[in-house]
C-alpha positions in Angstrom: 64.7 98.3 -0.4 65.7 96.5 2.7 65.6 92.7 2.7 66.0 90.5 5.7 66.9 86.8 6.1 68.1 84.6 8.9 70.1 81.5 8.5 71.4 78.8 10.8 70.4 75.4 9.4 68.7 73.9 6.4 65.5 75.0 8.0 65.5 78.7 8.9 62.4 78.6 11.1 63.1 77.8 14.8 66.8 77.8 14.2 67.5 79.6 17.5 66.3 76.5 19.2 68.6 74.1 17.4 71.1 72.8 20.0 73.4 71.4 17.4 74.6 74.8 16.2 76.4 77.6 18.1 75.7 80.6 15.8 72.5 82.4 14.9 72.6 85.2 12.2 70.2 87.7 10.7 71.3 89.5 7.6 70.0 92.7 5.9 70.6 93.7 2.3 70.0 97.4 1.5 69.7 98.1 -2.2 67.9 100.8 -4.2 65.2 100.1 -6.7 67.4 100.6 -9.8 70.1 98.2 -8.5 67.4 95.8 -7.3 66.2 95.3 -10.9 69.7 94.2 -11.9 69.2 91.1 -9.7 67.1 89.7 -12.6 70.1 90.0 -14.9 72.2 88.0 -12.4 69.6 85.3 -12.3 69.5 85.2 -16.1 73.3 84.6 -16.1 72.9 81.9 -13.5 70.2 80.3 -15.6 72.5 80.2 -18.6 75.2 78.3 -16.8 73.2 76.3 -14.3 70.0 75.7 -16.2 69.6 72.2 -14.8 70.3 73.3 -11.2 67.7 76.1 -11.3 65.2 73.8 -13.0 65.4 71.5 -9.9 65.5 74.4 -7.4 64.2 77.6 -9.1 64.3 79.6 -5.9 67.8 80.7 -5.0 68.6 79.3 -1.5 72.1 79.0 0.0 71.6 75.4 1.2 70.0 74.2 -2.1 72.6 75.2 -4.6 76.2 74.2 -5.5 79.3 76.0 -4.3 80.1 77.2 -7.8 76.5 78.6 -8.2 76.8 80.5 -4.9 80.2 81.9 -5.8 79.0 83.1 -9.2 75.8 84.6 -7.7 77.8 86.6 -5.1 80.5 87.6 -7.5 77.9 89.2 -9.7 76.0 90.7 -6.7 79.3 92.3 -5.7 79.3 94.3 -8.9 76.1 96.1 -7.8 75.7 99.1 -5.4 74.5 97.8 -2.1 75.2 97.4 1.6 74.8 94.3 3.7 74.8 93.9 7.5 74.7 90.8 9.7 74.0 90.6 13.4 75.5 87.5 15.1 74.4 85.7 18.3 77.0 83.2 19.8 74.6 80.9 21.7 77.5 79.7 23.9 78.0 83.0 25.5 76.8 83.2 29.1 74.4 86.1 28.5 72.9 84.6 25.4 72.4 81.2 27.1 70.3 82.9 29.8 68.4 84.8 27.2 67.6 81.7 25.2 66.5 79.9 28.3 64.1 82.6 29.5 62.5 83.9 26.3 60.5 82.9 23.3 62.8 82.4 20.3 60.5 84.6 18.2 60.9 87.5 20.7 64.7 87.1 20.5 64.5 87.1 16.7 62.4 90.3 16.7 64.9 91.9 19.2 67.8 91.0 16.9 66.1 92.6 13.9 65.4 95.8 15.9 68.9 96.0 17.2 70.4 95.5 13.7 68.2 98.3 12.4 69.3 100.5 15.2 73.0 99.8 14.5 72.5 100.6 10.8 70.5 103.7 11.7 68.8 104.3 8.3 68.4 108.0 7.7 65.5 107.8 5.2 62.2 105.9 4.8 62.5 102.5 3.3 60.6 99.5 2.0 61.3 96.6 4.4 60.7 93.1 3.2 61.1 90.0 5.4 60.7 86.3 4.7 57.3 85.3 6.0 58.6 83.0 8.7 57.0 84.6 11.8 53.4 83.9 12.8 50.9 86.7 12.3 51.0 87.9 15.9 54.7 88.3 15.9 54.7 89.9 12.4 52.4 92.6 13.9 54.6 93.0 16.9 57.8 93.5 14.8 56.0 96.0 12.6 54.9 98.0 15.6 58.3 98.1 17.1 59.9 99.3 13.9 57.4 102.1 13.4 57.6 103.2 17.0 61.4 103.1 17.1 62.7 106.7 17.2 65.9 105.7 15.4 64.0 104.8 12.3 62.6 107.3 9.8 59.2 105.9 9.2 57.1 108.6 7.5 56.8 106.6 4.3 58.3 103.3 5.4 56.4 100.2 4.4 56.9 96.8 6.0 56.0 93.5 4.3 56.3 89.8 5.1 56.6 88.0 1.8 57.2 84.5 0.4 60.8 84.5 -0.6 60.3 82.9 -4.0 58.5 86.1 -5.1 61.4 88.5 -4.5 65.0 88.1 -5.6 66.1 90.4 -2.9 65.0 87.9 -0.3 66.8 85.2 -2.2 70.1 87.0 -2.4 70.0 88.1 1.3 69.5 84.4 2.0 72.8 83.8 0.2 74.5 86.4 2.4 73.1 85.0 5.6 74.1 81.5 4.6 77.6 82.7 3.8 77.9 84.4 7.2 76.8 81.2 8.9 79.3 79.1 7.0 82.1 81.5 7.9 81.3 81.6 11.6 79.8 78.2 12.4 82.0 76.1 10.1 85.1 78.4 9.8 84.5 78.7 6.0 84.8 82.3 4.8 84.9 81.2 1.2 81.6 82.9 0.3 81.3 85.9 2.6 84.8 87.2 1.6 83.4 87.8 -1.9 81.4 90.7 -0.6 83.5 91.6 2.4 84.0 95.3 1.3 80.2 95.8 1.3 79.3 93.8 4.4 79.6 94.5 8.1 79.2 92.2 11.1 77.7 93.2 14.5 77.7 91.2 17.7 74.5 90.4 19.6 75.0 89.7 23.3 72.2 90.3 25.8 71.1 88.8 29.1 67.6 90.3 29.2 65.1 91.6 26.7 63.7 95.1 27.3 60.0 95.3 28.0 58.3 96.7 24.9 
């Protein structure tokens, strides 16, 4: 399973265009089916300790839960077998400023996802789940680019854009993306350091998008 989330602000959609922040991140969580099922056990533990909190906000989201909740969630996640990767755009860099000025934000988002997948270079087919934040036209474009990319093994790869409340994997990768954003934008590594041995950062710096 490959889960993807982006996080910059309280509202993930359109975050590349938020002029009040300097950092944009997209995170990927790679976890097999067996380990993915254990995410349910983590949520059960969280529910026992934070019953009231989860009653108010049943979907796990970085910006909707307490610091203690996030720490416990990531500490338990760290006990599982997984890999996580994050691609980071510093919007203050000269190249990226030009890129943001001359391109649609959704096209940049798509390019960041593709570049992150290329850097990871998955060597087997996978189920790819993304939060359903893109419009239908852009979802179709992203799917086509993933399938056509020679660096991806796609014989049995399946790509889905889903509502995050339906999949715990999407909720936990939201915690990872939020943790990365806190570390880079607000100089607060409190959360991402919990999974630092299973997480890798990549830099995104580009002046022009390739024609695809």
